[in-house]
N, C-alpha and C positions, 0 to 999 in steps of 0.2 A: 504494500500500500504506500509506503514512503517513497519508493522508487517512482511510482506513477505521479505522485504529488510533485516530486522534484522535476520530473520530465515536463509536466505541465507548466510549472513555474519557469523553467528555462525557455520553453517555446514562447511563452508570453513575453518574457524579457527580450528575446531576440526580435520578436515582432515590434515591440515598442522602440527598439534601437534602430530598426531599419526602415520602417514605414514613414515616408515623408509627408509633410503638410505643404500644400501648394498655396502660393500667394502671388497675385498679379498686381503690378503697380501701374499707375496711370501716367507713366512717363513715355509711353509709346508701346507698352506691352511687355516690359521686363517681368520675367517669372522667376520665382525662387521656390525650390523644393528643399525643405529643411526637416531633417530628422535629428535625433539626439547625437548621432555619430558623424554626420556630414551635412553639407549644404551645396546645392548646385544652383548656380545663377545663370539664366539664359537671358543675356542682355539684348534688348531691342529698344533703344532710346531714339527719340526723334532727333536727328542731327547729332548723334552721339555714338556711344559705345555699342558694338554688336559682338556677338560671340558667346561662348560658354566657359564658365569657370567652376572649378570644384574645390571646396575647402573641407578639410578633414578636422575632426575634433583635435584640439580645443578652439580652433580658429573659426568655427561655424556659428558662434553666438553673437556676432556683431550685427549692427544695423546695416542696411543697404548703403548708406552714405559712406561708411567706413571702407567699403570695397571699391568705390569709384576712384 
């Protein structure tokens, strides 16, 4: 019984660490995907930055202005 409980806890922890939350900014359509262990930024600014950047823990907890 303890093994099953530990396995369930580990699976839930992995899901929480890897599933991102999507946010879209109104600067032309920049999107961020943020999880507890990483952040992916897809830049689409009007007359500005384009491309994709990936940040790994602990650098993934900054606001979008920090990465510009």
